[in-house]
C-alpha positions, 0 to 999 in steps of 0.5 A: 829094731827101731831107728831114732834119728838115724841111730839103730836101737834095740827098743820095742815101741809101746803105745802109751796113749794119745794126748789131751790136746791131740783129740781132734779130727785130724789126719795127724795126731800126737801120741805117746810112745814108750821105748821098752827094753828088758820089760822096762820103759827106758824113755818116751817120745811124744810123736806125730803120726799119720792117722791114716797109717795108724788106723784103729788106735791100738790098746795102751801097753801094746806094741806099735809098728813104728819103723823110725822116729826123727826130730828133736824136743824143740821142733817135735818128733815124727814117726813112720809106721811099718807099711806092712803092719799099718792098717791103711783104711781111713777109720781114724775119724770115727775112732777119734770121735769115740775118744772125745767122749771118753773120760780122762783120755790122755791120763798116762797111768805109768806110775799108778797102781799095781797095774801101771796101766789102770785108772785106779789108785791102789795105795796100800790100805792101813790094815790089822798088821799095821795097827799091831805094829803101831801099838808096838812102837807106841808101847801101848796095850789094846786097853790103853789104845782103846782108852786113848781113842775112846773106844772099847778094847773089843773093837781094837781086838776086832781090828787086829784080828781082821774081823772089822775093816779099819776105816779112814775115819778110825785112822784119822782118829788114831793120828789125832790121838797120837800126834807124834805118829801124825807128824812122823812122816812128811813129804817135800820137794828136794830138787827141781830142775826146769828148762825154758826153751824160749827164755834167757836166765835174766828173763827166768829171774825176772818173770818166772822166779820174780827174784831180785836180779841184784842178788844173783852173781853172773859168771861164765860156765862151761857146764851142760853146754851153756856159757853163762850162769846166774847164781843166787848169793853166788852159791849153787843153791838157786842157779840158772844156766844159759848162753851169754850174748855174743857180739858180732865183730863185723856188724856189732849186733848182739846175738842172744841165743835162747834156752835156759835151765833153772836148778833148785837144789835141796837147799835151793828149794827151801830158799825158794819157798821163802820167795813163794811165801813172799809172793803168796804162792805155793808150788802148784801156783809156781808150776802152773806159771812155769808152764805158761812159759813152756817150762818143762821139768827135767828133774824132780826129787820128792823126799819122804822124811821119816822123822820118828825113825820108823825105818832102820837103815841097818835093817834095810841094808840087811834086807837088800843083802838077803834079797828080801825086797822086790823092785821093778828095776833090776838095778840096785846098789848099797853105799856107806857104812854103819858109822857114817850112814847107809844109802841104798839105791834102786833103779837108775835114771830116769827113775831112782828110789833112794833110802839113806840115813839123813841124820848121819849125813847131815851130822857128817857135814856139821849140821843138825836135822830132825829127820832120821831117815829119808826115802827119795823118789828121783825122777828125770824128764818124762817121769817127772812130767808124769807126776806133775801132770797127775798132780796139776790136772787130776786133783790128786794130792801129791802125797797120794801120788808119791806113796802110790809110786813107792808102793807100785815100784818097790817092796821090802819083805820079812823073808827071802823071795824065791826065784820062782816067785820072781818069774811069775807073770803076776810077780807083785800079787804073788809076793804080797799073797805069800811073803810077809812084808817088812812091818816098818816099810808096810807101815810107812807106805800105809801111813803115807797117804795121811801125811802132809806135803810141806813147804819149809821156807828158809832164809839165806844164811852163812851157817856153812862159813860159821861152822867151818870157822868154829870147827877149823879156824877158831883153835888157830885164832886162839893160838894167835891171840895168846901169842900176841898176834891178835891185832894183825888178825883184826886189821886183816879182817877190817881191810880184806876185800871180799870176792864177788861171790862173798859180796853176793852172799852178804847181800842175800843174807842181810836182805830180808826180802828176796822177791819183787813182790815183798813190798806189798806183803807184811811178813815177819821172817824173824819169827821161828821157821814155820811149815806150810801144808801144800795140800791145805787151801790155806797153805799159802798164807803167812 
């Protein structure tokens, strides 16, 4: 039992390590504490504790004797330790001095590897079974594969029998020889939300996003306890919510409350990537800049696009129904149907893994896409911050981090997992050693580390309105035209007054440049849309 802001909870506090900026000789240190419930970390707190009460630092992953946590995200949290369990000897200085010399202290490995507390990356290696499955989907014999790769058939056979280990060099050669395989999977951001405790929405637009404020529509809102919303082109793709200034009727002084949240939806991320291109920036640049303004991630969705159809959603749904999967989370759900497309969710906030039929989802909305299926990692609050921290501070590619998380937290198999296997202390190792994996899922996971993290800049468009007019309005217009009422329709179009939202949409659609930095760059956005590799050092340029 632990009290959090005077509310009793059934969480078990777990020690997750110190933070980099708390590595100093001090009587108070900042540590990370996880709240464990039913073998799952539900939420985490960065709390200040007395180094004297804490004594020797516990091992990462062990229980910590905390009675109470008080505070807030803005003012910080403090923890009180159980006096009966705390070591009262003043040994903290010695322990902290030892920590200073340790490498990578402060890297929280909650989302890394088979053992989530280890330093090592344990992404799935491309193996003999993966190679056999690649040949199957390529419809290639050992002979034809060998000729394409300019190696002997005997070498291919040794790879497939496990006599010879498949190297990274061979995998690179395979992807070079079969570009359709190399381009079959890509990673991109699909939702980004950031809070800025010290800024207003207009400051976020001007200083963080560096977009033209005239392209935003200001309107009142009551969502998320905010009172004002600034929406790009009047639509909820790129929008910021904060508090509208309030005038004191007695003093006439304007009271401005600070604190705002930026939302970039799936479409909003593509639109903002156009702004990043105009500013000669990439996502890493943007997040580093946001941190300078104390920006904190509240949600990050990472999309894994299956463009070849390696996955089959009918097979995944069947596997779920037959319990042919393992997940760290006990929560899962299946939605949809064969005709409209399936969606399967595993876990719940703050971390959800989702797979769905992207092509059918877009077709139902009247759009087309080259993505067949999509697997999403939806991360909230600290989970999102963990990924960002790992990516920005440890020189690790985002694709490696993404597929390591996927491999660590979820796995499909070709046969049912027995109940006794799920009760094992080393459940994941037990399953991998005894149950054959689903070939498509295994290949997706193994190929992932070789795929690209891309930006796909897009302009604001009126496609949504155009599609609706073509599908729903044009037939009625044709009837009016044939019955002699076309003149009235043309007159109405010419004299109609657009709403504020429509005016902003017109402005954002017709303006080629949306940022303050565009005048210094010579970028032709009339060219076909180009994708940019985020992990490439040259990925910024046009």
